[in-house]
C-alpha positions as CSV (number, residue, x, y, z in Angstrom):
1,X,63.8,185.0,59.8
2,X,61.0,185.0,57.3
3,X,62.2,186.0,53.7
4,X,60.3,185.8,50.5
5,X,62.0,185.0,47.1
6,X,62.1,188.8,46.4
7,X,64.3,189.3,49.4
8,X,61.7,191.2,51.5
9,X,61.5,190.5,55.1
10,X,58.0,189.3,56.5
11,X,57.4,190.6,59.6
12,X,53.9,191.3,60.1
13,X,50.6,189.4,60.6
14,X,47.2,190.1,60.0
15,X,45.4,187.3,61.9
16,X,41.2,187.4,61.2
17,X,39.8,185.6,64.7
18,X,36.5,185.5,63.2
19,X,34.3,185.7,60.0
20,X,31.1,187.1,61.9
21,X,30.2,190.9,62.2
22,X,27.7,193.1,63.6
23,X,27.4,195.4,60.3
24,X,26.1,194.7,56.8
25,X,28.5,197.0,54.9
26,X,27.4,196.5,51.5
27,X,31.0,196.6,49.9
28,X,32.2,193.6,52.2
29,X,29.1,191.1,52.3
30,X,25.5,190.6,50.9
31,X,22.6,192.0,53.2
32,X,21.6,188.8,54.5
33,X,25.0,188.3,55.4
34,X,27.3,185.2,54.7
35,X,27.3,181.1,55.5
36,X,29.1,181.8,58.7
37,X,31.6,179.1,59.3
38,X,30.8,176.6,62.3
39,X,32.5,176.7,65.5
40,X,34.7,173.3,64.7
41,X,36.0,175.2,61.4
42,X,37.5,178.0,63.1
43,X,40.8,178.1,64.7
44,X,40.6,178.0,68.3
45,X,42.1,180.7,70.5
46,X,44.9,177.8,71.9
47,X,45.7,177.2,68.1
48,X,46.2,180.9,66.9
49,X,48.4,181.6,70.3
50,X,50.5,178.5,69.2
51,X,50.9,179.7,65.6
52,X,51.3,183.3,66.7
53,X,54.0,182.1,69.1
54,X,55.9,180.0,66.2
55,X,55.6,183.1,63.8
56,X,57.1,185.3,66.4
57,X,59.9,183.1,66.9
58,X,60.7,183.3,63.2
59,X,60.3,187.0,63.0
60,X,57.0,188.1,62.8
61,X,57.2,191.6,64.9
62,X,53.6,193.0,64.4
63,X,50.3,191.5,64.7
64,X,47.0,193.1,63.8
65,X,43.8,191.6,65.0
66,X,40.8,191.8,62.1
67,X,37.7,190.1,61.4
68,X,34.9,190.0,60.4
69,X,34.6,192.2,63.7
70,X,37.1,190.8,66.3
71,X,34.7,192.1,69.4
72,X,31.8,189.8,68.5
73,X,33.6,186.7,69.1
74,X,33.4,185.4,72.6
75,X,36.3,185.6,75.0
76,X,38.1,187.7,72.7
77,X,39.9,190.1,75.3
78,X,41.2,187.2,77.1
79,X,42.6,185.9,74.2
80,X,44.1,189.4,73.4
81,X,45.8,189.6,76.7
82,X,47.3,186.3,76.3
83,X,48.5,187.2,72.7
84,X,50.0,190.6,73.9
85,X,52.4,188.8,76.5
86,X,54.2,186.9,73.3
87,X,57.9,187.3,74.0
88,X,59.2,189.1,70.9
89,X,56.1,190.7,69.7
90,X,56.8,194.5,69.3
91,X,53.5,195.9,68.3
92,X,49.8,194.3,68.8
93,X,46.9,196.5,66.9
94,X,43.3,195.9,66.1
95,X,40.8,197.0,63.4
96,X,37.4,197.1,64.3
97,X,34.1,198.7,63.2
98,X,33.7,200.3,66.7
99,X,30.2,199.2,67.7
100,X,31.5,197.0,70.3
101,X,34.7,198.6,71.6
102,X,34.3,201.3,73.6
103,X,33.9,199.6,77.0
104,X,37.2,197.8,76.3
105,X,39.3,200.7,75.6
106,X,40.8,201.3,79.2
107,X,41.6,197.4,78.9
108,X,43.3,197.8,75.4
109,X,45.2,200.6,76.6
110,X,46.7,198.5,79.7
111,X,47.6,195.9,77.3
112,X,49.8,198.0,75.2
113,X,47.7,198.2,72.0
114,X,49.1,201.9,70.8
115,X,47.1,202.1,67.2
116,X,43.6,201.0,66.1
117,X,42.0,201.1,62.6
118,X,38.5,202.2,62.8
119,X,36.3,201.8,60.4
120,X,34.4,204.9,59.4
121,X,33.2,205.6,55.5
122,X,30.9,208.5,56.5
123,X,30.0,211.0,59.4
124,X,26.5,211.4,58.4
125,X,24.0,209.1,60.3
126,X,21.8,208.3,57.3
127,X,24.5,207.4,55.1
128,X,26.1,205.3,57.8
129,X,22.9,203.5,57.9
130,X,22.8,203.2,54.0
131,X,26.2,201.8,53.9
132,X,26.4,199.6,56.8
133,X,22.5,198.9,57.0
134,X,22.4,199.4,60.5
135,X,22.3,202.6,62.9
136,X,25.3,202.4,65.0
137,X,27.2,205.5,64.2
138,X,26.9,207.0,67.9
139,X,28.6,203.9,68.9
140,X,31.5,204.3,66.7
141,X,32.2,207.9,67.5
142,X,32.0,207.1,71.1
143,X,34.9,204.5,70.3
144,X,36.9,207.2,68.7
145,X,36.5,209.8,71.5
146,X,37.4,207.1,74.2
147,X,40.4,205.8,71.9
148,X,41.6,209.5,71.8
149,X,40.8,210.2,75.5
150,X,43.2,207.2,76.3
151,X,46.0,208.4,73.7
152,X,45.6,205.1,71.3
153,X,46.6,206.1,68.0
154,X,43.4,206.4,65.9
155,X,43.2,205.6,61.8
156,X,39.9,205.9,60.2
157,X,39.5,203.7,57.4
158,X,36.9,204.9,54.8
159,X,36.3,203.0,51.7
160,X,35.4,205.4,48.9
161,X,32.5,204.2,47.3
162,X,30.8,205.6,43.8
163,X,27.4,207.1,44.6
164,X,27.8,206.2,48.2
165,X,29.9,208.7,50.1
166,X,32.0,210.8,48.1
167,X,30.5,213.6,49.6
168,X,32.0,212.6,53.1
169,X,35.5,213.1,51.7
170,X,36.0,216.6,52.9
171,X,34.1,216.2,56.1
172,X,36.4,213.6,57.2
173,X,39.4,215.5,56.1
174,X,38.1,218.2,58.1
175,X,38.2,216.0,61.3
176,X,42.0,216.0,61.3
177,X,42.2,219.9,61.7
178,X,41.3,219.4,65.5
179,X,41.8,216.0,66.1
180,X,45.0,214.0,66.1
181,X,43.7,211.3,63.8
182,X,44.8,209.8,60.2
183,X,42.0,209.4,58.1
184,X,42.8,207.0,55.3
185,X,40.9,206.9,52.2
186,X,40.5,203.6,50.4
187,X,39.9,202.1,46.9
188,X,37.1,200.2,46.9
189,X,38.0,196.1,46.2
190,X,36.0,193.6,44.8
191,X,36.1,191.4,48.0
192,X,32.5,192.1,49.0
193,X,31.0,188.4,48.8
194,X,29.0,189.2,45.6
195,X,31.6,190.4,43.1
196,X,32.8,194.0,41.9
197,X,29.9,196.5,41.7
198,X,31.9,198.4,38.9
199,X,33.5,197.6,35.4
200,X,36.0,200.1,36.2
201,X,37.5,202.1,39.1
202,X,36.0,205.6,39.1
203,X,37.0,206.8,42.4
204,X,40.8,205.5,42.2
205,X,43.7,207.2,44.4
206,X,44.2,209.8,41.8
207,X,40.5,210.8,41.9
208,X,40.3,210.9,45.6
209,X,43.8,213.2,46.0
210,X,42.5,215.5,43.5
211,X,39.2,216.0,45.3
212,X,40.9,216.7,48.5
213,X,43.4,219.2,47.0
214,X,40.9,220.8,45.1
215,X,39.6,222.1,48.7
216,X,42.9,222.2,50.2
217,X,45.3,223.5,47.4
218,X,48.2,223.6,50.0
219,X,48.1,220.1,51.4
220,X,51.7,218.8,51.7
221,X,53.1,215.4,51.2
222,X,54.8,214.0,54.3
223,X,56.9,211.0,54.5
224,X,55.8,207.4,54.1
225,X,56.4,204.9,56.9
226,X,58.7,201.7,55.6
227,X,56.4,199.3,54.2
228,X,53.3,201.9,54.4
229,X,50.5,201.1,52.7
230,X,49.2,204.7,52.2
231,X,50.4,207.7,50.4
232,X,50.3,210.4,53.0
233,X,49.7,214.1,53.3
234,X,48.6,216.7,55.9
235,X,46.9,219.9,55.7
236,X,49.2,222.8,57.1
237,X,48.0,223.6,60.7
238,X,46.0,220.3,60.9
239,X,46.7,217.9,64.0
240,X,46.0,214.8,61.9
241,X,46.7,213.7,58.2
242,X,45.4,212.1,55.5
243,X,46.4,208.7,53.7
244,X,45.1,207.5,50.5
245,X,45.3,203.7,49.9
246,X,45.6,202.4,46.3
247,X,44.0,199.2,47.5
248,X,42.8,198.2,44.1
249,X,45.0,199.7,42.1
250,X,47.9,198.0,44.1
251,X,50.9,200.4,43.5
252,X,52.2,199.7,47.0
253,X,52.7,196.0,46.7
254,X,56.5,195.9,45.8
255,X,57.4,196.4,49.5
256,X,54.8,194.1,51.0
257,X,56.0,192.8,54.4
258,X,52.7,191.3,55.4
259,X,50.8,187.8,55.5
260,X,47.4,186.7,56.6
261,X,45.7,184.1,58.7
262,X,42.0,183.8,57.9
263,X,39.3,182.4,60.5
264,X,39.7,179.2,58.7
265,X,43.5,179.0,59.4
266,X,44.3,179.7,55.7
267,X,47.5,181.4,54.9
268,X,47.4,183.8,52.5
269,X,50.6,185.4,51.3
270,X,49.0,188.2,49.4
271,X,45.2,189.2,49.5
272,X,44.3,188.8,45.7
273,X,45.9,185.4,45.5
274,X,44.7,181.8,46.6
275,X,45.3,180.4,50.1
276,X,49.0,178.6,50.1
277,X,48.4,176.3,53.0
278,X,46.0,175.6,56.1
279,X,48.4,175.6,59.3
280,X,44.9,174.9,61.5
281,X,44.7,171.6,59.6
282,X,48.6,171.1,59.8
283,X,48.5,171.7,63.8
284,X,45.5,169.3,64.0
285,X,47.2,166.6,61.8
286,X,49.8,166.8,64.8
287,X,52.5,168.8,62.9
288,X,54.9,169.8,65.8
289,X,57.1,173.4,65.7
290,X,59.9,172.5,63.1
291,X,57.2,171.0,60.7
292,X,55.2,174.3,61.3
293,X,58.2,176.2,60.9
294,X,59.4,174.6,57.7
295,X,55.9,174.8,56.0
296,X,55.6,178.6,56.6
297,X,59.1,179.1,55.4
298,X,58.3,177.1,52.3
299,X,55.0,178.9,51.6
300,X,56.4,182.5,52.3
301,X,59.4,181.8,50.0
302,X,56.8,181.7,47.2
303,X,55.5,184.9,48.0
304,X,54.4,187.1,44.9
305,X,55.9,190.4,43.8
306,X,52.9,191.9,44.0
307,X,48.7,191.7,43.9
308,X,48.7,191.5,40.0
309,X,50.7,188.5,40.0
310,X,49.2,186.8,42.7
311,X,45.9,187.3,40.9
312,X,47.1,186.0,37.7
313,X,48.6,183.0,39.3
314,X,45.6,182.5,41.3
315,X,43.8,179.3,40.5
316,X,40.5,180.1,42.3
317,X,39.2,183.0,40.3
318,X,36.1,183.0,42.7
319,X,38.2,184.5,45.2
320,X,37.9,187.6,44.0
321,X,34.0,187.2,44.8
322,X,34.6,186.5,48.5
323,X,33.7,188.6,51.5
324,X,36.5,190.4,53.4
325,X,34.9,189.1,56.5
326,X,36.3,185.3,55.4
327,X,39.6,186.7,54.2
328,X,40.4,189.0,57.2
329,X,40.0,192.8,56.9
């Protein structure tokens, strides 16, 4: 069992399979992109499968595949097929921007993927282009329709950005009237490859929720799932629901059950902290399963209580200027 020093059971891994992405969302990376990792720097699929197998044996029950954009990495579906067969893995989910995803939805269903997080910051095509620097909204909507058609749970992730898409909050909430989707509004974080855009965060979770309540005063709080990162609500009569994620305010950190592996193989026990070790380097140096387990238990045993503590303890202050593509979305 993976237990941190605060007695929390760690059973959720977010695995980034690549830092590359086919969009250029301004809140994630500069317009020119990033200095992409070389192929030899990335964990191979075989290394990913091995470390995931070790972690599942130690109590990891859920794995979310992230990027970058997972579907831009070659042979991704082959890797996903093998990963889905890990004995003991109870839940396999994906976060994607949806541009390349639609053709693979039937196969995702066959693999047992029950939930997909789809990045969708706006329903307006012009604003989508302004935010992502790519004209790909129709493909994202096609992916959403395909996922719903195949009865895969859809969570729409919208990063709320002052002066960019606050006019989209209510249209996105309106989607939940007729569609069984969960629309989650996320506070903007500083991980954009450039540093934060603002000296303070105007559109925090309170402001987002108040904006929704002005239009839907009868919106009701619904129970949050264990370890939920979102505060969840539902408008009476709507098929879907609404969540607000205090990603910058970090008010949900106390129940954290998550760890991350970056494309480089760096283990992060907190999004706001430093990488605590490199499992890729350990594997390439010949570490066996017992050594990997010992290293993982030691690192996770030191996990901070929340993101504020992790940030205070961070030695690499520049990590807050990193991109989510290199950390793992």
